[in-house]
VOVEXKE-58013 format. One record per atom (N, C-alpha, C): residue number from 1; chain; atom name; x, y, z. Coordinates in Angstrom, 3 decimals, decimal comma, padded with zeros to 6 digits. Atoms other than C-alpha are relative to their C-alpha. Example, Ala and Ser with C-alpha at 12.3 -4.5 7.8 and 13.67 -1.06 7.14 Angstrom:
% VOVEXKE-58013
@i=1 ch=A at=N c1=000,890 c2=-001,190 c3=000,000;
@i=1 ch=A at=CA c1=012,300 c2=-004,500 c3=007,800;
@i=1 ch=A at=C c1=000,900 c2=001,200 c3=000,000;
@i=2 ch=A at=N c1=-000,820 c2=-001,190 c3=-000,060;
@i=2 ch=A at=CA c1=013,670 c2=-001,060 c3=007,140;
@i=2 ch=A at=C c1=-000,770 c2=001,090 c3=000,730;
END
This chain:
% VOVEXKE-58013
@i=1 ch=A at=N c1=-000,289 c2=000,136 c3=-002,033;
@i=1 ch=A at=CA c1=275,795 c2=172,315 c3=254,183;
@i=1 ch=A at=C c1=000,541 c2=000,900 c3=000,626;
@i=2 ch=A at=N c1=-000,309 c2=-000,889 c3=-000,746;
@i=2 ch=A at=CA c1=276,713 c2=174,479 c3=256,295;
@i=2 ch=A at=C c1=001,815 c2=-000,337 c3=000,641;
@i=3 ch=A at=N c1=-001,035 c2=001,431 c3=-000,437;
@i=3 ch=A at=CA c1=280,046 c2=172,873 c3=257,802;
@i=3 ch=A at=C c1=-000,238 c2=-000,745 c3=001,870;
@i=4 ch=A at=N c1=000,869 c2=000,738 c3=-001,066;
@i=4 ch=A at=CA c1=278,276 c2=172,677 c3=261,172;
@i=4 ch=A at=C c1=-001,283 c2=-001,371 c3=-000,662;
@i=5 ch=A at=N c1=001,030 c2=000,879 c3=000,085;
@i=5 ch=A at=CA c1=275,832 c2=170,628 c3=259,424;
@i=5 ch=A at=C c1=000,876 c2=-000,969 c3=-000,496;
@i=6 ch=A at=N c1=-000,522 c2=000,557 c3=000,565;
@i=6 ch=A at=CA c1=277,922 c2=169,021 c3=257,895;
@i=6 ch=A at=C c1=000,769 c2=-001,480 c3=001,090;
@i=7 ch=A at=N c1=-000,286 c2=000,438 c3=-001,260;
@i=7 ch=A at=CA c1=279,777 c2=167,831 c3=261,320;
@i=7 ch=A at=C c1=-001,007 c2=-001,012 c3=000,580;
@i=8 ch=A at=N c1=001,275 c2=000,497 c3=-001,055;
@i=8 ch=A at=CA c1=276,376 c2=166,550 c3=262,715;
@i=8 ch=A at=C c1=000,156 c2=-000,668 c3=-000,435;
@i=9 ch=A at=N c1=-000,113 c2=000,933 c3=001,937;
@i=9 ch=A at=CA c1=276,173 c2=164,468 c3=259,074;
@i=9 ch=A at=C c1=000,483 c2=-001,557 c3=001,068;
@i=10 ch=A at=N c1=-000,995 c2=000,664 c3=000,333;
@i=10 ch=A at=CA c1=279,387 c2=162,863 c3=259,681;
@i=10 ch=A at=C c1=-000,171 c2=-000,857 c3=001,747;
@i=11 ch=A at=N c1=000,068 c2=000,209 c3=-001,603;
@i=11 ch=A at=CA c1=278,799 c2=161,908 c3=263,773;
@i=11 ch=A at=C c1=-001,406 c2=-000,764 c3=-000,264;
@i=12 ch=A at=N c1=001,221 c2=000,842 c3=000,462;
@i=12 ch=A at=CA c1=275,139 c2=160,385 c3=262,928;
@i=12 ch=A at=C c1=000,486 c2=-000,765 c3=-001,692;
@i=13 ch=A at=N c1=-000,782 c2=001,522 c3=000,882;
@i=13 ch=A at=CA c1=276,778 c2=158,355 c3=260,841;
@i=13 ch=A at=C c1=000,953 c2=-001,083 c3=000,734;
@i=14 ch=A at=N c1=-000,132 c2=000,677 c3=-000,777;
@i=14 ch=A at=CA c1=279,148 c2=157,521 c3=262,694;
@i=14 ch=A at=C c1=-000,415 c2=-000,810 c3=001,320;
@i=15 ch=A at=N c1=000,984 c2=000,383 c3=-000,780;
@i=15 ch=A at=CA c1=277,003 c2=156,520 c3=265,196;
@i=15 ch=A at=C c1=-000,795 c2=-001,225 c3=-000,112;
@i=16 ch=A at=N c1=000,854 c2=000,937 c3=000,401;
@i=16 ch=A at=CA c1=275,534 c2=153,848 c3=262,756;
@i=16 ch=A at=C c1=001,552 c2=-001,473 c3=000,094;
@i=17 ch=A at=N c1=-001,393 c2=001,371 c3=000,143;
@i=17 ch=A at=CA c1=279,404 c2=152,026 c3=262,723;
@i=17 ch=A at=C c1=-000,206 c2=-000,460 c3=001,788;
@i=18 ch=A at=N c1=000,265 c2=000,369 c3=-001,292;
@i=18 ch=A at=CA c1=278,886 c2=152,224 c3=266,496;
@i=18 ch=A at=C c1=-000,556 c2=-000,954 c3=000,655;
@i=19 ch=A at=N c1=000,898 c2=000,839 c3=-000,074;
@i=19 ch=A at=CA c1=275,588 c2=150,671 c3=266,670;
@i=19 ch=A at=C c1=000,675 c2=-001,714 c3=-000,695;
@i=20 ch=A at=N c1=-000,003 c2=001,644 c3=001,001;
@i=20 ch=A at=CA c1=276,853 c2=147,726 c3=264,239;
@i=20 ch=A at=C c1=001,193 c2=-001,007 c3=001,137;
@i=21 ch=A at=N c1=-000,818 c2=000,667 c3=-000,577;
@i=21 ch=A at=CA c1=279,917 c2=147,271 c3=266,697;
@i=21 ch=A at=C c1=-001,339 c2=-000,744 c3=001,546;
@i=22 ch=A at=N c1=001,274 c2=000,216 c3=-000,870;
@i=22 ch=A at=CA c1=276,948 c2=147,318 c3=269,525;
@i=22 ch=A at=C c1=-000,522 c2=-001,491 c3=000,010;
@i=23 ch=A at=N c1=000,258 c2=000,952 c3=-000,154;
@i=23 ch=A at=CA c1=275,111 c2=145,074 c3=268,275;
@i=23 ch=A at=C c1=000,557 c2=-001,636 c3=-000,665;
@i=24 ch=A at=N c1=-000,841 c2=000,570 c3=001,015;
@i=24 ch=A at=CA c1=277,604 c2=142,732 c3=266,757;
@i=24 ch=A at=C c1=000,134 c2=-001,593 c3=000,753;
@i=25 ch=A at=N c1=000,345 c2=001,033 c3=-000,008;
@i=25 ch=A at=CA c1=277,539 c2=139,921 c3=268,820;
@i=25 ch=A at=C c1=-001,349 c2=-000,492 c3=000,489;
@i=26 ch=A at=N c1=000,977 c2=000,620 c3=-000,278;
@i=26 ch=A at=CA c1=274,167 c2=139,770 c3=270,097;
@i=26 ch=A at=C c1=-001,855 c2=000,341 c3=-001,218;
@i=27 ch=A at=N c1=001,220 c2=000,038 c3=001,293;
@i=27 ch=A at=CA c1=271,843 c2=140,313 c3=267,016;
@i=27 ch=A at=C c1=001,177 c2=000,244 c3=-000,821;
@i=28 ch=A at=N c1=-000,416 c2=-000,230 c3=000,976;
@i=28 ch=A at=CA c1=273,957 c2=140,312 c3=264,363;
@i=28 ch=A at=C c1=-001,400 c2=000,463 c3=-001,346;
@i=29 ch=A at=N c1=000,481 c2=-000,697 c3=001,336;
@i=29 ch=A at=CA c1=271,295 c2=140,915 c3=261,516;
@i=29 ch=A at=C c1=-000,548 c2=001,431 c3=000,473;
@i=30 ch=A at=N c1=000,122 c2=-001,503 c3=000,042;
@i=30 ch=A at=CA c1=270,919 c2=144,591 c3=263,120;
@i=30 ch=A at=C c1=001,434 c2=000,630 c3=-000,425;
@i=31 ch=A at=N c1=-001,369 c2=-000,395 c3=-000,121;
@i=31 ch=A at=CA c1=274,572 c2=145,036 c3=263,164;
@i=31 ch=A at=C c1=000,152 c2=-000,263 c3=-001,949;
@i=32 ch=A at=N c1=000,845 c2=-000,049 c3=001,141;
@i=32 ch=A at=CA c1=273,970 c2=144,162 c3=259,648;
@i=32 ch=A at=C c1=-000,265 c2=001,208 c3=-000,837;
@i=33 ch=A at=N c1=001,372 c2=-001,249 c3=000,369;
@i=33 ch=A at=CA c1=271,653 c2=146,764 c3=258,919;
@i=33 ch=A at=C c1=000,918 c2=001,233 c3=-000,254;
@i=34 ch=A at=N c1=-000,031 c2=-001,793 c3=-000,126;
@i=34 ch=A at=CA c1=273,534 c2=149,403 c3=260,701;
@i=34 ch=A at=C c1=001,491 c2=000,453 c3=-000,828;
@i=35 ch=A at=N c1=-001,451 c2=000,438 c3=000,554;
@i=35 ch=A at=CA c1=276,800 c2=148,300 c3=259,079;
@i=35 ch=A at=C c1=-000,387 c2=000,045 c3=-001,739;
@i=36 ch=A at=N c1=-000,222 c2=-001,135 c3=001,735;
@i=36 ch=A at=CA c1=275,315 c2=149,153 c3=255,719;
@i=36 ch=A at=C c1=-000,970 c2=001,273 c3=000,038;
@i=37 ch=A at=N c1=000,530 c2=-001,683 c3=000,057;
@i=37 ch=A at=CA c1=273,345 c2=151,971 c3=256,375;
@i=37 ch=A at=C c1=001,564 c2=001,239 c3=-000,043;
@i=38 ch=A at=N c1=-001,680 c2=-000,491 c3=000,057;
@i=38 ch=A at=CA c1=276,986 c2=153,290 c3=257,515;
@i=38 ch=A at=C c1=001,327 c2=000,370 c3=-001,234;
@i=39 ch=A at=N c1=-000,996 c2=000,159 c3=001,225;
@i=39 ch=A at=CA c1=278,738 c2=152,300 c3=254,407;
@i=39 ch=A at=C c1=-001,244 c2=000,577 c3=-000,933;
@i=40 ch=A at=N c1=000,416 c2=-000,920 c3=001,491;
@i=40 ch=A at=CA c1=275,873 c2=154,297 c3=251,770;
@i=40 ch=A at=C c1=-000,030 c2=000,257 c3=001,334;
@i=41 ch=A at=N c1=000,063 c2=-001,156 c3=-000,693;
@i=41 ch=A at=CA c1=275,818 c2=156,741 c3=254,127;
@i=41 ch=A at=C c1=001,169 c2=000,877 c3=-000,316;
@i=42 ch=A at=N c1=-001,307 c2=-000,389 c3=000,565;
@i=42 ch=A at=CA c1=279,307 c2=157,315 c3=254,159;
@i=42 ch=A at=C c1=000,275 c2=000,365 c3=-001,610;
@i=43 ch=A at=N c1=-000,444 c2=-000,112 c3=001,731;
@i=43 ch=A at=CA c1=279,408 c2=156,420 c3=250,026;
@i=43 ch=A at=C c1=-000,996 c2=001,624 c3=-000,346;
@i=44 ch=A at=N c1=000,603 c2=-001,013 c3=000,769;
@i=44 ch=A at=CA c1=276,744 c2=158,835 c3=249,669;
@i=44 ch=A at=C c1=000,105 c2=001,487 c3=000,086;
@i=45 ch=A at=N c1=-001,094 c2=-000,816 c3=000,310;
@i=45 ch=A at=CA c1=278,630 c2=161,751 c3=251,570;
@i=45 ch=A at=C c1=000,658 c2=000,402 c3=-000,911;
@i=46 ch=A at=N c1=-001,593 c2=-000,223 c3=000,697;
@i=46 ch=A at=CA c1=281,604 c2=161,514 c3=249,231;
@i=46 ch=A at=C c1=-000,256 c2=000,359 c3=-000,729;
@i=47 ch=A at=N c1=000,459 c2=000,072 c3=001,447;
@i=47 ch=A at=CA c1=279,555 c2=161,507 c3=245,939;
@i=47 ch=A at=C c1=-000,665 c2=001,286 c3=000,495;
@i=48 ch=A at=N c1=000,519 c2=-001,524 c3=-000,545;
@i=48 ch=A at=CA c1=277,418 c2=164,771 c3=247,724;
@i=48 ch=A at=C c1=001,047 c2=000,634 c3=-000,018;
@i=49 ch=A at=N c1=-000,905 c2=-001,001 c3=-000,507;
@i=49 ch=A at=CA c1=280,903 c2=166,331 c3=248,383;
@i=49 ch=A at=C c1=000,621 c2=000,304 c3=-001,454;
@i=50 ch=A at=N c1=-000,361 c2=-000,405 c3=001,355;
@i=50 ch=A at=CA c1=282,165 c2=165,828 c3=245,129;
@i=50 ch=A at=C c1=-000,836 c2=000,008 c3=-001,162;
@i=51 ch=A at=N c1=000,628 c2=-000,917 c3=001,662;
@i=51 ch=A at=CA c1=279,618 c2=166,933 c3=242,609;
@i=51 ch=A at=C c1=-000,463 c2=001,274 c3=001,281;
@i=52 ch=A at=N c1=000,046 c2=-000,946 c3=-000,290;
@i=52 ch=A at=CA c1=279,778 c2=169,401 c3=245,130;
@i=52 ch=A at=C c1=001,438 c2=001,346 c3=-000,447;
@i=53 ch=A at=N c1=-001,649 c2=-000,956 c3=000,562;
@i=53 ch=A at=CA c1=283,242 c2=170,892 c3=244,286;
@i=53 ch=A at=C c1=000,189 c2=-000,259 c3=-001,599;
@i=54 ch=A at=N c1=000,152 c2=-000,156 c3=001,654;
@i=54 ch=A at=CA c1=282,427 c2=169,576 c3=240,734;
@i=54 ch=A at=C c1=-001,209 c2=001,591 c3=-000,862;
@i=55 ch=A at=N c1=-000,002 c2=-001,633 c3=000,567;
@i=55 ch=A at=CA c1=280,163 c2=172,383 c3=240,517;
@i=55 ch=A at=C c1=000,073 c2=001,018 c3=000,142;
@i=56 ch=A at=N c1=-000,951 c2=-000,978 c3=-000,194;
@i=56 ch=A at=CA c1=282,215 c2=174,722 c3=241,667;
@i=56 ch=A at=C c1=001,365 c2=001,068 c3=-001,331;
@i=57 ch=A at=N c1=-002,142 c2=000,232 c3=001,270;
@i=57 ch=A at=CA c1=285,702 c2=174,178 c3=239,682;
@i=57 ch=A at=C c1=-001,251 c2=000,180 c3=-001,466;
@i=58 ch=A at=N c1=001,185 c2=-000,182 c3=001,064;
@i=58 ch=A at=CA c1=282,213 c2=174,060 c3=237,084;
@i=58 ch=A at=C c1=-000,155 c2=001,587 c3=-000,146;
@i=59 ch=A at=N c1=000,500 c2=-001,442 c3=000,063;
@i=59 ch=A at=CA c1=281,152 c2=177,999 c3=238,121;
@i=59 ch=A at=C c1=001,172 c2=000,369 c3=-000,655;
@i=60 ch=A at=N c1=-001,689 c2=-000,735 c3=000,272;
@i=60 ch=A at=CA c1=284,989 c2=178,921 c3=237,945;
@i=60 ch=A at=C c1=000,070 c2=-000,191 c3=-001,197;
@i=61 ch=A at=N c1=-000,352 c2=000,414 c3=001,317;
@i=61 ch=A at=CA c1=285,600 c2=177,831 c3=234,750;
@i=61 ch=A at=C c1=-001,308 c2=000,680 c3=-000,593;
@i=62 ch=A at=N c1=000,556 c2=-000,919 c3=001,155;
@i=62 ch=A at=CA c1=282,519 c2=179,675 c3=233,662;
@i=62 ch=A at=C c1=000,736 c2=001,179 c3=-000,025;
@i=63 ch=A at=N c1=-000,355 c2=-001,324 c3=-000,079;
@i=63 ch=A at=CA c1=283,641 c2=182,699 c3=235,038;
@i=63 ch=A at=C c1=001,668 c2=000,521 c3=-000,619;
@i=64 ch=A at=N c1=-001,050 c2=-000,210 c3=001,271;
@i=64 ch=A at=CA c1=287,043 c2=182,603 c3=233,079;
@i=64 ch=A at=C c1=-000,002 c2=-000,321 c3=-000,761;
@i=65 ch=A at=N c1=000,114 c2=-000,756 c3=001,151;
@i=65 ch=A at=CA c1=285,896 c2=181,926 c3=230,411;
@i=65 ch=A at=C c1=-001,088 c2=001,128 c3=-000,740;
@i=66 ch=A at=N c1=000,695 c2=-001,475 c3=000,091;
@i=66 ch=A at=CA c1=283,494 c2=184,797 c3=230,412;
@i=66 ch=A at=C c1=001,272 c2=000,805 c3=000,001;
@i=67 ch=A at=N c1=-001,160 c2=-001,192 c3=-000,074;
@i=67 ch=A at=CA c1=286,408 c2=186,649 c3=231,594;
@i=67 ch=A at=C c1=000,787 c2=000,307 c3=-001,660;
@i=68 ch=A at=N c1=-000,546 c2=000,784 c3=001,588;
@i=68 ch=A at=CA c1=288,605 c2=185,136 c3=228,385;
@i=68 ch=A at=C c1=-001,480 c2=000,997 c3=-001,247;
@i=69 ch=A at=N c1=000,385 c2=-000,425 c3=000,994;
@i=69 ch=A at=CA c1=286,089 c2=186,307 c3=226,196;
@i=69 ch=A at=C c1=-000,108 c2=001,286 c3=000,378;
@i=70 ch=A at=N c1=000,748 c2=-000,942 c3=-000,306;
@i=70 ch=A at=CA c1=284,846 c2=189,374 c3=227,822;
@i=70 ch=A at=C c1=002,000 c2=001,002 c3=-000,844;
@i=71 ch=A at=N c1=-001,047 c2=-000,796 c3=000,533;
@i=71 ch=A at=CA c1=288,523 c2=190,692 c3=227,371;
@i=71 ch=A at=C c1=000,789 c2=-000,051 c3=-001,465;
@i=72 ch=A at=N c1=-000,492 c2=000,734 c3=000,902;
@i=72 ch=A at=CA c1=289,389 c2=189,302 c3=224,375;
@i=72 ch=A at=C c1=-000,658 c2=000,994 c3=-001,353;
@i=73 ch=A at=N c1=000,651 c2=-000,757 c3=000,862;
@i=73 ch=A at=CA c1=287,426 c2=192,077 c3=222,859;
@i=73 ch=A at=C c1=001,418 c2=001,483 c3=-000,124;
@i=74 ch=A at=N c1=-000,909 c2=-001,009 c3=000,183;
@i=74 ch=A at=CA c1=290,732 c2=194,628 c3=223,825;
@i=74 ch=A at=C c1=001,565 c2=-000,878 c3=-000,109;
@i=75 ch=A at=N c1=-001,930 c2=000,444 c3=-000,289;
@i=75 ch=A at=CA c1=294,433 c2=194,066 c3=222,625;
@i=75 ch=A at=C c1=000,827 c2=-000,160 c3=000,722;
@i=76 ch=A at=N c1=-001,349 c2=-000,035 c3=-001,846;
@i=76 ch=A at=CA c1=296,344 c2=193,056 c3=225,803;
@i=76 ch=A at=C c1=001,052 c2=-000,013 c3=-000,745;
@i=77 ch=A at=N c1=-001,068 c2=000,229 c3=001,202;
@i=77 ch=A at=CA c1=299,350 c2=191,988 c3=223,289;
@i=77 ch=A at=C c1=001,075 c2=001,057 c3=000,266;
@i=78 ch=A at=N c1=-001,063 c2=-000,887 c3=001,361;
@i=78 ch=A at=CA c1=300,170 c2=195,220 c3=221,640;
@i=78 ch=A at=C c1=-000,270 c2=000,693 c3=001,271;
@i=79 ch=A at=N c1=-000,568 c2=-001,083 c3=-000,611;
@i=79 ch=A at=CA c1=299,420 c2=196,947 c3=224,631;
@i=79 ch=A at=C c1=001,527 c2=-000,092 c3=001,235;
@i=80 ch=A at=N c1=-000,762 c2=000,595 c3=-000,126;
@i=80 ch=A at=CA c1=302,025 c2=195,231 c3=226,323;
@i=80 ch=A at=C c1=001,879 c2=-000,188 c3=-000,201;
@i=81 ch=A at=N c1=-001,109 c2=-000,243 c3=000,994;
@i=81 ch=A at=CA c1=304,575 c2=195,677 c3=224,049;
@i=81 ch=A at=C c1=000,138 c2=001,319 c3=-000,017;
@i=82 ch=A at=N c1=-000,093 c2=-001,043 c3=000,030;
@i=82 ch=A at=CA c1=304,163 c2=199,040 c3=223,563;
@i=82 ch=A at=C c1=000,375 c2=001,328 c3=001,747;
@i=83 ch=A at=N c1=000,164 c2=-000,499 c3=-001,622;
@i=83 ch=A at=CA c1=304,503 c2=199,780 c3=227,981;
@i=83 ch=A at=C c1=001,706 c2=-000,906 c3=000,132;
@i=84 ch=A at=N c1=-001,086 c2=000,369 c3=-000,158;
@i=84 ch=A at=CA c1=307,208 c2=197,899 c3=227,503;
@i=84 ch=A at=C c1=001,801 c2=-000,597 c3=-000,309;
@i=85 ch=A at=N c1=-000,870 c2=-000,646 c3=000,553;
@i=85 ch=A at=CA c1=309,644 c2=199,635 c3=225,058;
@i=85 ch=A at=C c1=-000,305 c2=001,544 c3=000,267;
@i=86 ch=A at=N c1=-000,110 c2=-001,227 c3=-001,243;
@i=86 ch=A at=CA c1=308,124 c2=203,013 c3=226,486;
@i=86 ch=A at=C c1=000,348 c2=000,412 c3=000,929;
END
């Protein structure tokens, strides 16, 4: 999701919290319902963000591993010594 979409979703989730507060005095059941929606939505959003970050880290680590395997075919350590002394 784009950052704009994320902000829109977060604003919608925040409306659940406001509705829970609004209905607290006159309709406790509805207030509890909105409260549960708020908590579940926040947890889902946090878990979604965590999974996205994990996927990004996994992709980066795979690229690093591929780069290391590709560079292991060339002897870099010996070329560094030659350039340092020469």
